[in-house]
C-alpha positions as CSV (number, residue, x, y, z in Angstrom):
1,M,-55.7,-56.5,44.5
2,D,-52.3,-58.0,43.6
3,D,-50.7,-54.8,44.8
4,V,-52.7,-54.7,48.0
5,M,-51.8,-58.4,48.7
6,E,-48.1,-57.7,48.1
7,H,-48.0,-55.0,50.8
8,T,-50.2,-56.9,53.3
9,E,-48.4,-60.2,52.9
10,A,-45.1,-58.3,53.5
11,F,-46.6,-56.7,56.6
12,A,-47.9,-60.0,57.9
13,K,-44.5,-61.7,57.3
14,K,-42.7,-58.9,59.1
15,T,-45.0,-58.6,62.1
16,G,-46.4,-62.1,62.4
17,I,-49.9,-60.7,62.5
18,K,-52.5,-62.7,60.7
19,L,-54.6,-60.6,58.3
20,H,-58.1,-61.2,57.1
21,Y,-59.6,-60.0,53.7
22,A,-63.1,-59.4,52.7
23,G,-65.2,-57.3,50.3
24,L,-66.5,-57.6,46.8
25,P,-63.3,-56.4,45.0
26,F,-61.3,-59.1,46.8
27,V,-63.9,-61.8,46.2
28,R,-64.1,-60.9,42.5
29,A,-60.3,-61.0,42.2
30,V,-60.1,-64.5,43.8
31,M,-62.9,-65.8,41.6
32,T,-61.3,-64.4,38.4
33,T,-58.1,-66.3,39.2
34,K,-59.9,-69.5,39.8
35,V,-62.1,-69.1,36.6
36,A,-58.9,-68.8,34.5
37,A,-57.5,-72.0,36.0
38,E,-60.7,-74.0,35.8
39,M,-61.3,-72.9,32.2
40,K,-58.1,-74.7,31.1
41,M,-58.7,-77.7,33.4
42,F,-62.3,-78.3,32.1
43,L,-61.2,-77.9,28.5
44,V,-58.6,-80.6,28.8
45,L,-60.9,-82.9,30.8
46,A,-63.7,-82.4,28.2
47,L,-61.4,-83.3,25.4
48,L,-60.1,-86.3,27.3
49,V,-63.5,-87.7,28.4
50,T,-65.1,-87.3,25.0
51,G,-62.1,-88.8,23.2
52,I,-62.1,-91.9,25.5
53,T,-65.9,-92.3,25.0
54,L,-65.6,-92.0,21.2
55,F,-62.9,-94.7,21.1
56,I,-64.9,-97.1,23.3
57,F,-67.9,-96.7,21.0
58,F,-66.3,-96.7,17.5
59,R,-63.0,-98.6,18.2
60,S,-61.2,-96.3,15.7
61,F,-58.5,-93.7,16.1
62,Y,-59.9,-91.9,13.1
63,A,-63.3,-91.5,14.9
64,V,-61.5,-89.9,17.8
65,I,-58.8,-87.8,16.3
66,F,-60.7,-86.0,13.6
67,P,-63.8,-85.1,15.7
68,L,-61.5,-83.8,18.4
69,L,-59.5,-81.7,15.9
70,M,-62.8,-80.3,14.6
71,I,-64.1,-79.4,18.0
72,S,-60.7,-77.8,18.8
73,M,-61.4,-75.5,15.9
74,V,-64.6,-74.5,17.5
75,V,-62.7,-73.7,20.8
76,V,-60.5,-71.3,18.7
77,W,-63.7,-69.8,17.3
78,V,-65.1,-69.3,20.8
79,L,-62.0,-67.4,22.0
80,G,-62.0,-65.5,18.8
81,T,-65.6,-64.5,19.2
82,L,-64.9,-63.3,22.7
83,A,-62.1,-61.1,21.4
84,I,-64.0,-59.7,18.4
85,L,-67.0,-58.8,20.5
86,D,-64.7,-57.4,23.3
87,Y,-66.2,-59.7,25.9
88,K,-64.2,-60.7,29.0
89,I,-63.8,-64.2,30.3
90,S,-66.3,-64.5,33.2
91,L,-67.5,-67.3,35.3
92,L,-70.0,-68.2,32.5
93,T,-68.1,-67.4,29.3
94,G,-65.1,-69.3,30.7
95,L,-67.2,-72.5,30.6
96,I,-68.2,-72.2,27.0
97,P,-65.2,-73.9,25.4
98,A,-65.7,-77.0,27.6
99,I,-69.5,-77.0,27.1
100,L,-69.1,-76.8,23.4
101,V,-66.7,-79.7,23.4
102,V,-69.3,-81.7,25.3
103,I,-72.4,-80.7,23.2
104,G,-70.5,-80.5,19.9
105,I,-69.1,-84.1,19.8
106,P,-72.7,-85.5,19.6
107,N,-72.9,-83.9,16.1
108,T,-70.1,-86.1,14.9
109,T,-71.5,-89.1,16.8
110,Y,-74.8,-88.9,14.9
111,L,-73.0,-88.5,11.6
112,L,-70.6,-91.4,12.2
113,T,-73.2,-93.8,13.5
114,R,-75.4,-93.1,10.5
115,Y,-72.4,-93.4,8.2
116,H,-71.6,-96.9,9.7
117,Y,-75.2,-98.1,9.4
118,D,-75.5,-97.0,5.7
119,Y,-72.0,-98.4,4.8
120,R,-72.9,-101.8,6.3
121,K,-76.1,-101.9,4.2
122,H,-74.4,-101.5,0.7
123,G,-70.6,-101.2,1.2
124,N,-70.4,-98.0,-0.8
125,K,-68.4,-95.4,1.2
126,I,-69.3,-92.3,-0.9
127,M,-73.0,-93.2,-1.1
128,A,-73.0,-93.7,2.6
129,L,-71.4,-90.3,3.2
130,A,-73.8,-88.6,0.8
131,R,-76.8,-90.2,2.6
132,V,-75.4,-88.9,5.9
133,I,-75.5,-85.3,4.6
134,S,-79.0,-85.7,3.0
135,K,-80.6,-87.6,5.9
136,I,-78.9,-86.3,9.0
137,G,-77.9,-82.8,7.8
138,V,-81.4,-81.2,8.2
139,V,-82.1,-83.0,11.5
140,N,-78.7,-82.0,12.9
141,L,-79.4,-78.4,11.9
142,V,-82.7,-78.5,13.8
143,T,-81.2,-80.1,16.9
144,N,-78.4,-77.5,16.9
145,T,-81.0,-74.8,16.6
146,T,-82.9,-76.1,19.6
147,T,-79.7,-76.4,21.5
148,A,-78.7,-72.9,20.6
149,I,-82.2,-71.7,21.7
150,G,-81.4,-73.0,25.2
151,F,-78.5,-70.4,25.3
152,I,-79.8,-67.6,23.1
153,V,-82.8,-67.0,25.4
154,F,-80.3,-65.6,27.9
155,T,-79.8,-62.6,25.6
156,F,-83.4,-61.5,26.6
157,T,-82.5,-61.2,30.3
158,H,-80.7,-57.8,29.8
159,V,-78.0,-59.0,32.2
160,A,-74.6,-58.4,30.8
161,I,-72.9,-61.6,31.9
162,L,-75.9,-63.8,30.7
163,Y,-76.2,-61.8,27.5
164,E,-72.6,-62.4,26.6
165,F,-72.9,-66.1,27.6
166,G,-75.9,-66.5,25.3
167,V,-74.5,-64.7,22.3
168,V,-71.1,-66.5,22.3
169,A,-72.6,-69.9,23.0
170,G,-75.4,-69.5,20.4
171,I,-73.1,-68.3,17.6
172,N,-70.6,-71.1,18.2
173,I,-73.2,-73.9,18.4
174,F,-74.0,-73.1,14.7
175,V,-70.3,-72.9,14.0
176,T,-70.0,-76.4,15.4
177,Y,-72.8,-77.6,13.1
178,I,-71.2,-76.1,10.0
179,I,-67.7,-77.5,10.8
180,S,-69.0,-81.0,11.5
181,I,-71.4,-81.3,8.5
182,V,-68.8,-80.0,6.1
183,L,-65.6,-81.6,7.4
184,I,-66.7,-85.0,8.7
185,P,-67.9,-86.2,5.2
186,V,-64.9,-84.6,3.5
187,V,-62.3,-86.1,5.9
188,F,-63.9,-89.6,5.9
189,S,-64.2,-89.6,2.1
190,Y,-60.3,-89.6,2.0
191,L,-60.0,-92.2,4.8
192,P,-60.3,-96.0,4.3
193,P,-63.9,-97.3,4.8
194,P,-64.7,-98.7,8.2
195,T,-63.5,-102.2,8.9
196,P,-65.8,-105.0,10.2
197,R,-64.1,-104.5,13.6
198,Q,-65.1,-100.8,13.6
199,L,-68.7,-101.7,12.6
200,R,-69.0,-104.2,15.4
201,H,-70.4,-101.6,17.8
202,L,-73.6,-101.7,15.8
203,D,-74.1,-105.3,16.9
204,A,-73.0,-105.0,20.5
205,K,-75.0,-107.6,22.3
206,P,-75.5,-105.7,25.6
207,L,-76.7,-102.6,23.8
208,N,-79.0,-104.6,21.5
209,K,-80.4,-106.6,24.4
210,F,-81.1,-103.3,26.2
211,L,-82.9,-101.8,23.2
212,E,-84.9,-105.0,22.8
213,F,-85.9,-104.8,26.4
214,L,-87.1,-101.2,25.9
215,D,-89.0,-102.3,22.8
216,H,-90.7,-104.9,24.9
217,L,-91.7,-102.3,27.5
218,V,-93.1,-100.0,24.8
219,H,-95.1,-102.7,23.1
220,H,-96.3,-104.8,26.0
221,K,-95.9,-102.9,29.3
222,R,-97.3,-99.5,28.5
223,H,-99.5,-99.5,31.6
224,L,-96.3,-99.9,33.8
225,V,-94.6,-97.1,31.9
226,Y,-97.5,-94.7,32.6
227,F,-97.7,-95.8,36.2
228,F,-94.1,-95.2,37.0
229,T,-94.1,-91.9,35.1
230,I,-97.0,-90.7,37.2
231,V,-95.3,-91.8,40.4
232,A,-92.1,-90.0,39.4
233,L,-94.0,-86.8,38.5
234,L,-95.8,-86.8,41.9
235,A,-92.6,-87.3,43.7
236,S,-91.1,-84.5,41.6
237,F,-93.9,-82.1,42.5
238,W,-93.4,-82.9,46.1
239,G,-89.7,-82.1,45.8
240,I,-90.3,-78.9,43.8
241,Y,-92.6,-77.7,46.6
242,K,-89.6,-78.0,49.0
243,V,-87.2,-76.0,46.8
244,K,-86.1,-72.8,48.4
245,T,-85.1,-69.6,46.6
246,V,-82.0,-68.4,48.3
247,S,-78.5,-67.3,47.4
248,Y,-75.4,-65.9,49.1
249,M,-72.9,-63.3,48.1
250,V,-70.1,-65.9,48.0
251,D,-72.0,-69.2,47.8
252,D,-70.2,-70.1,44.6
253,L,-67.0,-70.4,46.5
254,P,-66.2,-73.7,48.4
255,A,-67.0,-73.8,52.1
256,E,-63.3,-74.4,52.9
257,S,-62.1,-71.4,50.9
258,S,-60.1,-68.8,52.8
259,V,-62.5,-66.2,51.5
260,N,-65.4,-67.9,53.4
261,A,-63.2,-68.2,56.5
262,D,-62.3,-64.5,56.4
263,L,-65.9,-63.6,55.8
264,A,-66.9,-65.6,58.9
265,F,-64.3,-63.7,60.9
266,F,-65.7,-60.4,59.8
267,E,-69.3,-61.5,60.5
268,H,-68.3,-62.7,64.0
269,H,-66.4,-59.6,65.0
270,F,-68.0,-56.9,62.9
271,S,-71.4,-58.3,61.9
272,G,-70.4,-58.6,58.2
273,V,-69.0,-56.6,55.3
274,M,-71.9,-56.1,52.9
275,P,-72.9,-52.4,52.7
276,L,-76.4,-51.1,53.4
277,E,-77.2,-47.4,53.2
278,I,-80.3,-45.6,54.5
279,I,-80.7,-42.1,53.0
280,V,-83.1,-39.7,54.8
281,D,-84.1,-36.5,52.9
282,T,-85.7,-34.1,55.4
283,G,-87.1,-31.9,52.6
284,I,-85.6,-28.6,53.9
285,K,-82.1,-27.1,54.0
286,Q,-80.3,-27.7,57.3
287,G,-83.2,-30.0,58.3
288,V,-80.9,-32.8,59.4
289,M,-79.6,-30.7,62.4
290,R,-83.1,-30.0,63.8
291,L,-83.5,-31.9,67.0
292,P,-86.8,-33.6,66.0
293,N,-85.1,-35.1,62.9
294,L,-82.0,-36.1,64.9
295,N,-84.3,-37.8,67.4
296,K,-86.0,-39.8,64.6
297,L,-82.6,-40.8,63.2
298,N,-81.6,-41.8,66.7
299,Q,-84.8,-43.9,67.1
300,L,-84.1,-45.6,63.8
301,E,-80.5,-46.4,64.9
302,D,-81.7,-47.8,68.2
303,F,-83.9,-50.2,66.2
304,L,-81.1,-51.2,63.8
305,R,-78.8,-52.1,66.7
306,T,-81.3,-54.8,67.7
307,Q,-80.9,-56.7,64.5
308,P,-78.3,-59.4,64.9
309,I,-77.1,-59.4,61.3
310,L,-76.5,-55.7,61.2
311,S,-73.4,-53.8,62.4
312,A,-73.6,-50.7,64.5
313,P,-74.9,-47.9,62.4
314,I,-72.7,-44.9,61.6
315,S,-74.3,-41.5,61.0
316,I,-74.5,-37.8,62.0
317,V,-76.2,-38.9,65.2
318,G,-73.0,-40.5,66.5
319,L,-71.0,-37.4,65.6
320,V,-73.5,-35.1,67.5
321,K,-73.5,-37.5,70.5
322,T,-69.7,-37.4,70.5
323,A,-69.7,-33.6,70.4
324,T,-72.1,-33.5,73.3
325,Q,-69.8,-35.8,75.3
326,A,-66.8,-33.6,74.4
327,F,-68.7,-30.6,75.6
328,Y,-68.9,-32.3,79.0
329,E,-65.2,-33.1,78.9
330,G,-65.7,-36.8,77.9
331,D,-68.2,-37.8,80.5
332,P,-69.5,-41.3,79.3
333,N,-73.0,-40.5,80.6
334,S,-73.1,-37.5,78.3
335,Y,-72.9,-39.6,75.1
336,R,-76.3,-38.5,73.9
337,L,-78.2,-36.0,71.7
338,P,-78.2,-32.5,73.2
339,D,-81.4,-31.0,74.6
340,N,-82.7,-27.6,73.6
341,T,-80.5,-25.8,76.2
342,E,-77.4,-27.5,75.0
343,R,-78.2,-27.4,71.3
344,N,-76.7,-24.0,70.5
345,F,-73.4,-24.7,72.3
346,V,-72.9,-28.2,70.7
347,F,-73.9,-27.1,67.2
348,S,-71.7,-24.0,67.3
349,Y,-68.8,-26.3,68.2
350,L,-69.6,-28.5,65.2
351,A,-69.9,-25.4,63.0
352,K,-66.3,-24.4,63.9
353,Q,-65.1,-27.9,62.9
354,D,-66.7,-27.6,59.4
355,S,-63.4,-27.0,57.6
356,G,-60.6,-29.1,56.0
357,D,-60.5,-32.8,57.1
358,N,-63.3,-32.2,59.6
359,Q,-65.5,-30.9,56.7
360,R,-64.9,-34.1,54.8
361,L,-65.8,-36.1,57.9
362,L,-69.1,-34.1,58.2
363,R,-69.8,-34.5,54.5
364,S,-69.6,-38.3,55.0
365,F,-72.8,-38.1,57.0
366,V,-74.7,-35.1,55.7
367,D,-74.9,-33.4,52.2
368,S,-73.6,-29.9,51.6
369,T,-77.1,-28.4,52.1
370,G,-77.7,-30.1,55.4
371,Q,-80.9,-31.5,54.0
372,T,-80.0,-35.2,53.5
373,A,-78.4,-37.6,56.0
374,R,-77.1,-41.1,55.5
375,I,-76.9,-44.1,57.9
376,S,-74.2,-46.6,56.9
377,L,-74.3,-50.2,58.0
378,K,-72.7,-53.5,57.3
379,V,-74.7,-56.7,56.9
380,A,-73.8,-60.3,57.4
381,D,-74.1,-62.6,54.3
382,A,-77.2,-64.3,55.8
383,G,-78.7,-65.2,52.4
384,S,-81.1,-63.4,50.1
385,R,-84.3,-64.7,51.9
386,E,-83.2,-63.4,55.3
387,L,-82.0,-60.2,53.9
388,D,-85.2,-59.7,52.0
389,T,-87.2,-60.4,55.2
390,L,-85.0,-57.8,57.1
391,I,-85.8,-55.1,54.5
392,I,-89.5,-55.8,53.9
393,S,-90.7,-57.1,57.2
394,K,-88.5,-55.3,59.7
395,I,-86.9,-52.1,58.5
396,K,-89.7,-50.8,56.3
397,P,-92.4,-51.3,59.0
398,E,-90.1,-49.5,61.5
399,L,-89.8,-46.6,59.1
400,H,-93.6,-46.4,59.0
401,E,-93.6,-46.3,62.7
402,I,-91.0,-43.5,63.1
403,Y,-91.9,-41.2,60.2
404,G,-95.6,-42.1,59.7
405,G,-98.5,-41.6,62.1
406,E,-101.7,-39.6,62.2
407,G,-101.9,-36.9,59.6
408,V,-99.0,-38.4,57.5
409,S,-99.7,-40.2,54.2
410,V,-97.1,-42.7,52.9
411,T,-96.3,-43.6,49.3
412,E,-93.8,-46.3,48.4
413,E,-91.9,-46.5,45.1
414,G,-89.4,-49.3,45.0
415,N,-87.1,-48.8,48.0
416,T,-88.0,-45.2,48.5
417,M,-90.7,-44.2,51.0
418,T,-92.2,-40.7,51.0
419,F,-93.9,-39.4,54.1
420,T,-96.1,-36.4,53.5
421,R,-97.7,-34.3,56.2
422,D,-101.3,-33.7,55.0
423,E,-101.7,-30.2,56.6
424,T,-98.4,-28.7,55.3
425,G,-97.5,-30.9,52.4
426,A,-93.9,-31.2,53.8
427,E,-92.2,-34.4,52.6
428,T,-89.6,-36.6,54.2
429,K,-88.1,-39.3,51.9
430,V,-86.3,-42.4,53.1
431,S,-84.4,-44.5,50.6
432,L,-82.7,-47.9,51.1
433,T,-79.7,-48.6,48.9
434,G,-76.2,-50.2,48.8
435,T,-74.7,-53.4,47.5
436,T,-76.8,-55.5,49.8
437,L,-80.0,-54.2,48.2
438,L,-78.6,-54.5,44.7
439,F,-77.8,-58.2,45.5
440,I,-81.3,-58.9,46.8
441,K,-83.0,-57.2,43.9
442,G,-80.5,-58.5,41.4
443,N,-81.1,-62.1,42.4
444,E,-84.9,-61.6,42.3
445,Y,-84.6,-60.0,38.9
446,L,-82.3,-62.7,37.5
447,I,-84.5,-65.6,38.7
448,N,-87.6,-64.0,37.3
449,N,-85.8,-63.5,34.0
450,L,-84.5,-67.0,33.9
451,R,-88.0,-68.4,34.5
452,S,-89.1,-66.2,31.5
453,S,-86.2,-67.6,29.5
454,L,-87.3,-71.1,30.2
455,V,-90.8,-70.3,29.0
456,L,-89.4,-68.6,25.9
457,A,-87.1,-71.6,25.2
458,F,-90.1,-73.9,25.5
459,V,-92.1,-71.8,23.0
460,L,-89.2,-71.5,20.5
461,V,-88.4,-75.2,20.7
462,T,-92.1,-76.0,20.2
463,I,-92.2,-73.8,17.1
464,V,-89.1,-75.4,15.6
465,I,-90.5,-78.9,16.1
466,A,-93.8,-77.8,14.6
467,L,-92.1,-76.4,11.5
468,L,-90.2,-79.7,11.1
469,F,-93.0,-82.2,11.6
470,K,-96.1,-80.1,10.7
471,S,-98.2,-81.9,13.3
472,A,-99.7,-80.5,16.6
473,R,-100.0,-84.1,17.9
474,V,-96.3,-84.8,17.4
475,V,-95.3,-81.5,19.0
476,I,-97.3,-82.4,22.2
477,I,-95.9,-85.9,22.2
478,S,-92.3,-84.7,21.8
479,V,-92.5,-82.0,24.5
480,I,-93.8,-84.3,27.2
481,P,-90.8,-86.6,27.5
482,N,-88.5,-83.5,27.7
483,M,-90.4,-81.7,30.4
484,I,-90.3,-84.7,32.7
485,P,-86.5,-84.6,33.2
486,L,-86.7,-80.9,34.1
487,L,-89.5,-81.6,36.6
488,I,-87.5,-84.5,38.1
489,A,-84.4,-82.2,38.3
490,G,-86.5,-79.6,40.2
491,G,-87.7,-82.3,42.5
492,L,-84.2,-83.5,43.2
493,M,-83.2,-79.9,44.1
494,G,-85.9,-79.9,46.7
495,V,-85.0,-83.4,48.1
496,F,-81.3,-82.6,48.3
497,N,-81.8,-79.0,49.5
498,I,-80.2,-77.4,46.4
499,P,-81.6,-73.8,46.4
500,L,-83.0,-72.1,43.4
501,K,-80.6,-69.3,42.5
502,P,-79.3,-67.7,39.3
503,S,-76.6,-70.4,38.9
504,T,-79.1,-73.3,39.2
505,A,-82.0,-71.6,37.4
506,L,-80.1,-71.1,34.1
507,I,-79.7,-74.9,33.9
508,F,-83.3,-75.7,32.9
509,S,-83.4,-73.8,29.6
510,I,-80.0,-75.3,28.5
511,A,-81.1,-78.8,29.5
512,L,-84.4,-78.4,27.5
513,G,-82.5,-77.2,24.4
514,I,-80.1,-80.2,24.5
515,A,-82.6,-82.9,25.7
516,I,-85.0,-82.2,22.9
517,D,-82.3,-83.3,20.4
518,D,-83.0,-87.0,21.2
519,S,-86.7,-86.5,20.5
520,I,-86.0,-84.9,17.2
521,H,-83.6,-87.6,16.0
522,F,-86.0,-90.4,17.2
523,L,-89.1,-88.7,15.6
524,A,-87.2,-88.1,12.3
525,K,-86.2,-91.7,12.1
526,Y,-89.6,-92.8,13.1
527,R,-91.3,-90.7,10.4
528,S,-88.8,-92.1,7.8
529,E,-89.5,-95.7,8.9
530,L,-93.2,-95.1,8.7
531,L,-92.9,-94.4,5.0
532,S,-90.7,-97.5,4.6
533,N,-93.0,-99.8,6.6
534,G,-96.4,-98.9,5.1
535,F,-97.3,-96.5,8.0
536,H,-97.1,-99.4,10.5
537,V,-96.4,-97.7,13.8
538,S,-95.3,-100.7,15.7
539,R,-92.6,-101.8,13.1
540,A,-91.5,-98.2,12.7
541,I,-90.9,-97.8,16.5
542,T,-89.0,-101.1,16.7
543,T,-86.6,-100.0,13.9
544,S,-86.3,-96.5,15.2
545,L,-85.4,-97.8,18.7
546,T,-82.7,-100.1,17.2
547,E,-81.1,-97.5,14.9
548,A,-81.8,-94.1,16.4
549,G,-81.6,-95.6,19.9
550,T,-77.9,-96.5,19.4
551,S,-77.0,-92.9,18.5
552,M,-79.1,-91.5,21.3
553,I,-77.4,-93.7,23.8
554,Y,-73.9,-92.8,22.5
555,T,-74.6,-89.1,22.6
556,S,-76.3,-89.2,26.0
557,I,-73.4,-91.0,27.5
558,I,-71.0,-88.5,26.1
559,L,-73.1,-85.6,27.4
560,F,-73.4,-87.3,30.8
561,F,-69.7,-87.8,31.3
562,G,-68.9,-84.5,29.6
563,F,-71.1,-82.5,32.1
564,V,-70.1,-84.6,35.1
565,I,-66.6,-83.1,34.9
566,F,-68.1,-79.7,36.0
567,A,-69.1,-81.3,39.3
568,F,-65.4,-81.1,40.3
569,S,-65.4,-77.3,40.1
570,E,-64.7,-75.2,43.2
571,F,-67.6,-73.0,42.3
572,G,-71.0,-74.0,43.7
573,G,-72.9,-72.8,40.6
574,T,-70.6,-74.7,38.2
575,K,-70.8,-77.8,40.4
576,A,-74.7,-77.5,40.3
577,L,-74.5,-77.1,36.5
578,G,-72.5,-80.3,36.2
579,V,-74.7,-82.4,38.5
580,L,-78.1,-81.2,37.5
581,M,-77.3,-81.2,33.7
582,S,-75.8,-84.7,33.7
583,V,-78.7,-86.1,35.7
584,S,-81.3,-84.3,33.6
585,L,-79.8,-85.5,30.3
586,L,-79.5,-89.0,31.5
587,I,-83.2,-89.0,32.6
588,A,-84.0,-87.4,29.2
589,L,-82.4,-90.4,27.4
590,F,-84.7,-92.8,29.2
591,T,-87.8,-90.6,28.7
592,N,-87.1,-90.4,25.0
593,L,-86.4,-94.1,24.6
594,I,-89.4,-95.3,26.7
595,I,-92.0,-92.6,27.2
596,L,-91.8,-91.0,23.7
597,P,-92.3,-94.3,21.8
598,T,-95.0,-95.3,24.4
599,L,-96.9,-92.1,23.6
600,L,-96.5,-92.7,19.9
601,M,-97.9,-96.2,20.3
602,S,-100.9,-94.9,22.2
603,F,-101.8,-91.7,20.4
604,D,-100.2,-91.6,16.9
605,S,-102.0,-92.9,13.9
606,G,-98.9,-93.1,11.8
607,K,-100.5,-91.4,8.8
608,Y,-98.2,-88.7,7.3
609,K,-97.5,-87.5,3.8
610,R,-94.1,-86.0,4.3
611,D,-90.6,-87.4,5.1
612,P,-89.0,-84.9,7.5
613,Y,-85.6,-85.9,6.2
614,A,-86.5,-84.8,2.7
């Protein structure tokens, strides 16, 4: 594309003629260039945002510099993994470094917050670091596992770009865990213990007042919590009902992009650039040139011309009509198919042209046996829904009308229709193909697979929680607060007219894998406090909200601002990832701080025999 652009720009400069560009090779070249630029921008922004947030929380340069150095090591691992596995940097894999910075920093946030709590209790730095490993190590491993599940499920879609995204992200989430659990205690064992100023964040009055307010809601206003939860869910279901499943070939590019402007030019003047092919196999050699078959092709072309989003069809029919017109010395009224008396003269003329360049021209329309013909069209980028309607509700019924009828049985397999004459067994096959059809079916396939991935992620996350807590009741209680944010995100998509497409559908399994982390940390702390407080549920929840709540708020704020940066992308899919992920994770924070303990207060007996930290 660079070579093409070099020549065309020189031509435009010399002649003053404005040129327009379109087509998948051009779009992919433009997107690749933008992906490379955005990858660097988001990586820098992610490091900057997480660094500033860490400093605001911990008031320590050590708590900023060393976590960022460790997460930078992970970025190197990501690029190394891509190279070792021979994967290319795509629209999705290009996001992994910045995503891992955002979701990796919470590992260190949990570790440092626990370190500060323990150090403040007894003032022994090494003991505090040892307790961080023993108490948080297992829980962080579980939370990293659930986060990795949100990405690894994409490997089951059998789509290369999603498979590579899932593999690289999944591997490096565990790398993030190993680096943080090993290096954070090691590095901070050599550093001075935290000062009273650095521990002051544990007693931040606004934060503690907020947690006290949540504790009051959980203990005394549970009926209001359930009421507003039900209202939010009903509103979400209403919004989900309004969600549309639609995508466009270039909908990831900004509306003001020159690519979109050029595409609009081609659609206005040429009815689009997306290829659609109709292949007609007559079933017999030289069957295409028989007048009944040419008349059927002509009838099909007449119908296709009535569809506003289709260009004028190109096929053997046009060539034969032109030959007939030439036979009558260019008379415009003779641009038509020949009748039986003209047939031999016109076809003999075409037979003489069947050599050299003219043969290549003829072979563009008919195969070498004369049995199969093709009709080539261009389609406007009208969106997957309208394109699907065009194929299923308009073109296929018209094919039934033209090639079917009395005494003809029809079988349909995928996008191939077979018309069989009952008395002779003669078959005519009509197939629809081309990039347009691949786009429609590809989007349908992707969305169905991503829905399956969400179900798989839900099942795997549930199994992990069940293995950790050994309680069906706790599994149900923990899953509910993390499904609510996904439902609300789906409702917001309907309210704000954000369509369900591959780039938005992949968000839900990722959000589930990350959001469940807060539940695991809260429940682990809650189970530990139950043992310390004589299985008194109310006291255990209060302590858990105070201590685990602080870490949950810190990490959720980091995740929120970390994912918000993707909203500044030029790509629609990346922008949707940023907005929906940040909103989902912020909602998940509140559901895990309010609805989760409320459910525990209502339905948990508090009687367990096992400390999940042990």
